[in-house]
ZAMARGU-4260 file (C-alpha; in steps of 0.2 Angstrom, whole numbers, plus 5000, padded with zeros to 4 digits):
<rodrens>
0) 5462/4165/5208 | 5472/4152/5197 | 5490/4149/5202 | 5503/4160/5193 | 5513/4151/5180
5) 5528/4153/5190 | 5521/4148/5206 | 5520/4129/5205 | 5521/4120/5222 | 5526/4102/5223
10) 5513/4090/5230 | 5525/4081/5241 | 5541/4087/5250 | 5552/4077/5239 | 5543/4082/5223
15) 5536/4065/5218 | 5518/4060/5214 | 5510/4044/5214 | 5507/4034/5197 | 5488/4037/5199
20) 5490/4055/5202 | 5501/4057/5186 | 5489/4047/5176 | 5475/4058/5182 | 5485/4074/5177
25) 5489/4066/5160 | 5471/4062/5157 | 5465/4080/5159 | 5479/4086/5148 | 5475/4073/5135
30) 5457/4080/5134 | 5463/4097/5128 | 5478/4090/5119 | 5473/4094/5101 | 5468/4112/5105
35) 5484/4115/5115 | 5495/4107/5102 | 5487/4118/5089 | 5489/4133/5099 | 5508/4129/5102
40) 5510/4125/5083 | 5502/4141/5077 | 5513/4151/5089 | 5529/4142/5084 | 5527/4134/5067
45) 5536/4119/5073 | 5527/4102/5077 | 5543/4097/5086 | 5544/4112/5097 | 5525/4111/5100
50) 5527/4094/5107 | 5541/4100/5118 | 5530/4114/5125 | 5516/4101/5129 | 5528/4090/5138
55) 5534/4105/5149 | 5516/4110/5151 | 5512/4093/5158 | 5526/4094/5170 | 5520/4110/5177
60) 5502/4104/5177 | 5508/4089/5187 | 5516/4100/5200 | 5502/4113/5203 | 5489/4111/5216
65) 5475/4106/5203 | 5461/4107/5216 | 5464/4126/5215 | 5462/4127/5196 | 5444/4131/5192
70) 5446/4130/5173 | 5460/4117/5167 | 5458/4122/5149 | 5461/4140/5152 | 5475/4137/5164
75) 5484/4125/5152 | 5481/4138/5138 | 5490/4151/5148 | 5505/4140/5152 | 5506/4134/5134
80) 5505/4152/5128 | 5518/4159/5139 | 5530/4144/5136 | 5528/4146/5117 | 5531/4165/5118
85) 5547/4161/5128 | 5553/4148/5115 | 5549/4160/5101 | 5559/4174/5108 | 5574/4162/5110
90) 5572/4156/5092 | 5571/4173/5085 | 5587/4178/5094 | 5596/4163/5087 | 5588/4164/5069
95) 5604/4173/5062 | 5613/4156/5063 | 5600/4147/5052 | 5606/4143/5035 | 5595/4150/5021
100) 5576/4153/5023 | 5567/4147/5038 | 5550/4139/5034 | 5537/4132/5046 | 5538/4113/5049
105) 5525/4104/5037 | 5512/4094/5047 | 5501/4080/5039 | 5483/4085/5043 | 5473/4070/5036
110) 5469/4067/5050 | 5473/4083/5059 | 5483/4081/5076 | 5476/4099/5080 | 5457/4094/5080
115) 5444/4096/5067 | 5448/4108/5053 | 5430/4109/5045 | 5430/4128/5043 | 5441/4136/5030
120) 5447/4149/5043 | 5454/4135/5054 | 5463/4127/5039 | 5470/4144/5034 | 5476/4148/5052
125) 5489/4133/5050 | 5493/4136/5032 | 5511/4137/5027 | 5508/4154/5019 | 5500/4162/5035
130) 5513/4154/5047 | 5527/4161/5036 | 5519/4178/5037 | 5517/4177/5056 | 5536/4176/5058
135) 5536/4195/5055 | 5527/4198/5071 | 5534/4200/5089 | 5529/4186/5101 | 5515/4196/5110
140) 5508/4201/5093 | 5508/4183/5087 | 5500/4177/5103 | 5486/4190/5102 | 5484/4187/5083
145) 5483/4168/5085 | 5471/4168/5100 | 5459/4181/5093 | 5459/4175/5075 | 5461/4156/5076
150) 5453/4153/5093 | 5441/4168/5092 | 5444/4173/5110 | 5438/4190/5116 | 5452/4203/5120
155) 5447/4202/5139 | 5450/4184/5140 | 5467/4186/5130 | 5472/4199/5142 | 5470/4187/5156
160) 5481/4174/5147 | 5494/4186/5143 | 5494/4197/5159 | 5490/4213/5149 | 5475/4225/5147
165) 5462/4221/5135 | 5466/4238/5126 | 5484/4233/5125 | 5479/4216/5117 | 5467/4226/5105
170) 5482/4237/5099 | 5493/4222/5097 | 5481/4213/5086 | 5479/4229/5076 | 5497/4231/5073
175) 5499/4212/5068 | 5485/4214/5056 | 5493/4229/5048 | 5510/4220/5047 | 5503/4205/5038
180) 5487/4211/5031 | 5493/4216/5014 | 5502/4200/5010 | 5489/4189/5018 | 5477/4195/5004
185) 5489/4187/4991 | 5483/4170/4997 | 5466/4162/4994 | 5459/4147/5004 | 5448/4142/4990
190) 5450/4123/4990 | 5445/4120/4973 | 5457/4133/4965 | 5471/4126/4976 | 5468/4108/4970
195) 5467/4114/4952 | 5483/4124/4952 | 5492/4110/4962 | 5487/4097/4949 | 5492/4109/4934
200) 5509/4113/4943 | 5513/4095/4946 | 5510/4090/4928 | 5520/4105/4921 | 5535/4103/4933
205) 5536/4084/4930 | 5535/4086/4912 | 5547/4101/4911 | 5534/4111/4902 | 5541/4128/4901
210) 5526/4137/4893 | 5513/4129/4906 | 5524/4133/4921 | 5525/4151/4915 | 5507/4152/4913
215) 5503/4146/4930 | 5516/4157/4940 | 5511/4175/4944 | 5524/4188/4938 | 5529/4192/4956
220) 5530/4174/4962 | 5542/4169/4975 | 5550/4152/4979 | 5555/4149/4997 | 5567/4135/5000
225) 5571/4128/5017 | 5586/4116/5017 | 5592/4121/5034 | 5610/4119/5028 | 5607/4100/5028
230) 5603/4098/5010 | 5604/4107/4993 | 5592/4122/4993 | 5592/4140/4988 | 5598/4150/5002
235) 5589/4166/4997 | 5571/4168/4990 | 5569/4167/4971 | 5558/4180/4964 | 5551/4184/4947
240) 5542/4172/4936 | 5556/4169/4924 | 5568/4165/4938 | 5556/4154/4947 | 5552/4144/4932
245) 5571/4141/4928 | 5574/4136/4946 | 5560/4123/4946 | 5566/4116/4929 | 5583/4115/4937
250) 5577/4104/4951 | 5569/4093/4938 | 5584/4092/4927 | 5596/4087/4941 | 5584/4076/4950
255) 5575/4066/4936 | 5567/4054/4938 | 5555/4062/4951 | 5542/4052/4962 | 5527/4063/4967
260) 5515/4059/4981 | 5499/4068/4984 | 5495/4072/5002 | 5488/4086/5014 | 5499/4097/5024
265) 5494/4111/5035 | 5476/4109/5030 | 5480/4112/5011 | 5483/4101/4996 | 5502/4097/4994
270) 5514/4085/4987 | 5530/4076/4993 | 5543/4075/4979 | 5558/4064/4980 | 5572/4065/4967
275) 5584/4053/4960 | 5598/4062/4969 | 5589/4058/4986 | 5582/4075/4990 | 5564/4076/4997
280) 5554/4091/4996 | 5537/4095/5004 | 5528/4107/4993 | 5514/4119/4996 | 5508/4133/4986
285) 5501/4151/4990 | 5488/4155/4976 | 5477/4170/4972 | 5467/4175/4957 | 5470/4159/4947
290) 5489/4160/4948 | 5503/4153/4960 | 5511/4167/4970 | 5522/4158/4982 | 5530/4141/4981
295) 5536/4134/4998 | 5549/4120/4997 | 5554/4112/5014 | 5569/4100/5012 | 5577/4101/5029
300) 5576/4082/5035 | 5574/4088/5053 | 5556/4094/5047 | 5552/4079/5037 | 5554/4064/5048
305) 5536/4059/5044 | 5540/4058/5026 | 5551/4044/5028
</rodrens>
């Protein structure tokens, strides 16, 4: 039986390990690092928090009697999952103090730090749109949903990771699917359509073309803007096409001239926009049926260190 996540014996009386032993433990974790980082990021929506989780998982892996661990990948997945759920609970409890809307931290994925994203389902599982929806779920619901949907683990294996029954995990996945299912269908993962709409959106927004923006935006579109209280951003979601268009044109008016850089974020086509006022936005879109349904603007500098 694999050691319990809380039963982590020291290898020596004073808790120290040799450099060779530390290097060997780090080497094993590095083999599984892309998968583990992707797991933690999908559970937390934060690259910074995911890196912290992997560091803590390494310290636990270093202390455990690794000779007793039959399957390092499964053991490390268990540790990362439980640590991420604990972090998620703490973050949800503190969310009331966050200024404005909270959006997932954008991550450049060309190349992907989470391993290959060849399949559309894998790209979708780290998209800003889906990670934003996952914020509605409880930590156990989110863990089961991610493990079953993104990593295709059977419920029996998820049950071992979470210390629950397989039937309980099945019910958690069912509840999670219901809670996000209706809105998840708003988003398409069709790459060609996303590229086309993003190109049209960039052109219309930079040129201040009211008619073109109005044509692109769905009637029930929403702008989600995350400044974290650090920079200027809308503190509440902006809904309805007419208000969305006015908000976007307002950014252009106040920040002209704009510089726009194409990139890939969270497996999706995206842009990084810098304004003359010094504001930087990472922009991704939620699209369906040839229209833009959601516009995600992340301006919190704590989430954009890579953009500098």
